[in-house]
N, C-alpha and C positions, 0 to 999 in steps of 0.2 A: 672605603676604596670600591669602585664596578668591577657590575658579572660583565663580562667583555666573550660575547662571539660571535665566529666570524663565520659564514658563509663558505662551506665545501666546494656545495653543486648548487647548481637550483634543481630545482625536484622535477620531475617528469608532470606533473600535476599542480596545484593548489597545494600547498601545507598549511593545515588549518594546528595552529599557535596558540590557545588560548592561555597554555603554560610563558608561555613571558612576556611576562607580567609582576611589580617590585610585591605585588600584595605575598607574589608564588615561592618569590625566590629570596626573602627578608631574612626567613627565620633555619635555609638549610644549604648542609653540605653541600662540597662539589661535588658527590658524587650521586648525591641527589639529583640539583639540579640536571647529568647528563643521564640520569633514568626518566626525566619528565615529559608523558607519553605527550606524543602529537601526533598528529592520523593524515595519513598521505591517501587519501581516496578512504574505503571501509577500512583501513589498517592501522593498526594502533603500530607508530615507531618509536626510539627516544629520543632525545633528542642533540644528543650527541652523534647519531647516525647522518645529522644534517647540518653545523657547525661546529667548529676547533670550539672548548669555554672553558674561559681563565676563571677563578676566583668564587668566592662563594660567599653564602648568607649576608646580602645589600637591595637596600633598597635604590642599588642604583645600574640600570644595566644598561649597554652601551654595543651596540648593535653596526659590523660589519658589514662591506657587501652586498653586491643587489639582493632583498629581499622582495623583488616582486609580486612573487611567485607566495607570501608566506602573508597568509591571513589569518585577524585575531588580534596582533598582534596589543598590550593593555585593555585588554574585552575587560570594563566592569575595573580596571584599577584605583585604587584611591589613594594614592601615596607613592611616593614621588620621585624616578625619575628615568625616562627612556630618551636618551642619545642615539636616530638610527641616521651612521653613519654611510647612506647612498639613499637605495628606491623600498618602497613600501606598500605593504601588497595591502587590497579590498578589510573596509572592518578597523579601521586601527584604528583606539584607542573609546571603541564603540558600545556605550552604557557608565564610559567614567568618572567618579566622581571624586577624582582628585587627584592629585601630579602635574606631571609634566611629558609629556613630548616637542620630543623635535628631530627633523626629518630633514637632510642636507641635500636631497633628490627631490621626486616626485614620489607621490601618494595618489591608492587606487580608490573606488567608489567608495565612500561611505564613513568616507573619517566624520569619527567625533560622532556614528548615527544613536538619538537619540543621551549621547550626554549631559551628567547631571552639573557638574560642575570641571574643576581645570582649565590646564591649557591645554594646546596642539597647537606650533609649530610647524610646518612646509613651507622650506625653502623657494619647492620647485612648485610647479604643476598637481594639481590637485583631478581626480573621476569626479561623478555624477554626484550627488543626495548629502555633500558635505552638512551636514546638520541637520539628516534631516527623519524624519520617522520610515521604519519599514514602512511595507508594504505591510497592510488592515490595520497598525497601528492610528493611535489618533492627536498623537502628538510625537513630538520630535527634540531638541536640541531644546534642556530644562535647565541653561545655567555654562557659565564656562566661559571661557573664548576662545573660540581656533583663527588662527592667520595667514592665507593664503600667499605666500610670496606672487606665484605667476599667476595664470588661468587656472578656471574651473569648469567644469563638466556641470551636464542640466540635473535643473532641483533645487539650489543650494538655497538651504534653510525650509524646504519642506515642511510643513507643518510645527515648525519650531518654537515653541512660549517664552523663552527666554534668551538673556546671553547674547551675545555677542562676534558675527562674522566678521571676518575683513579681505575681502579676494581683492588680488594687486590686477592683476591682467584681464584681458576681458573674462566677465563670464557666461556664461548658456544661458537657454533658454527657462521659463519659466523663474528663474530668483524669487524667492520670496511665498512659491505656491504654496496657495493656502494655508500660508503666513495668521499665528494665532498670539505673535508677540514676542517681544525681542527687536533686537533693530540690526543691518545686516549694510556695511562698508564696501560700497564699487568705485574704488579707485580706478578704474578704465571703465566703465558703463560695462552694460551688458548688452546680448542679443534682441529677443521679443521676450513679451508676453511675461513680464517681467508685474510680480506682482495680483497676478492672474489668483483668485479666488481670492483677497488675501481677506482675515477677517480682522484682528489689529499687529499691530507691529510698525515698526517702523525703519524707511531701506534710503538710503541716502549714496546718491550716486555722486560723481564730480568730472563727468561726461556726458554731455547729451542723452539722453535717455529716447527710445521710441515707442511709448507710453500705449498702453490699452486706450478705446475709445470711452471705457465703463469709471476711468478717473478724470477730477474733474478738477482744473485750476483752482486754488483755494487764495491766495496769497505770498509777497517775497518779503521774507525777511531774512538776520541771523539767532536763531529758536536758543535758548541761554543751553540748556542742557545738551547742546551739541558743543559747547567751550568747557563742557565737565567731561562730555568723551573726549575730546582731543586731547586734556591731562591724562588722563584713563592709558590712555593705547599711545604716548607720546612716553610713556613709565614703559608698555612694551616693544618700544622703540618702535614708534608707527607714528605719522607724523601726516594730519590733515588739515587743512587749510579751514578756516573757518570766522576770518576775524574783516570788520565794517570792511575794514578800509581796501580789504582783498576782494570783495565780495559778497552777493546775496544767492541764497538758499530759495527758491524755486518750489511752496509746494502744496503738490498735489492726491486728494483728496481718495480711494476707493475700498475695494474693489463693488460698482453699483451691483455691479451683479450678481451682487451672494445676497442683501444688504452686504456692506463691510466698511468701518472703524480705520480703514491702517492708515496713514500715511507715507511719500514716496516725495523725500527731497532730493531736488536737482541741482548743486553748485551750477555760478554762473558769472565767476571772475569781472570785475571791476576794466577797463574800457582804459586802459592809457593811453 
């Protein structure tokens, strides 16, 4: 049985709620969950002041209502499931190492920042810095998968090392900034400066990109590893074109300004 949290009203300033995590609630009684600490600015409050609470002792949490001002949900979670029926605030799933987070609405900045494992699925749009490194940190996302159904903001996958990010809508500037590994799929392309200062890793776009001059065309072919990714993503409900009869990928290497050994693949459909 899930623990159900329902937003009573929007907080006046962003609410820091690291305690909304399956790792925290898995063994707690109903009264203990009601008393969990959250922070409104510098003031410590109880979780029940902002949420109506049902259930106890579960590693499955459902959050209903607009939580756009609720930060740090699922921080460092390692197990279980969080489902947010509505919007989510900043730092969703930050540094998570396992489990699943689903959002039926939109999410703010820093979704899955520095996550190690697990799955985050956003049905709507996200803010910037999806799977990115925090300011001053050398490494971003190191594993797991983030699926964004809509658009995404700046610096998706900044300094990521491993893992998979899929963006269904248009992504803004600096996708893969200083990327060190992992794979980013851009279903609707991106704005500008894609792969800037990219060291390693792979970016795949299914729409034309305006590439930096420091990326050089290498070849056109259908990589075998993308067939494996197609199977993996199909299990997550995401379909990507990859068959030879449907088109070919143009491969670009860079960023030569670093110099880097990254690669950007741009899908070119077959002309019928």
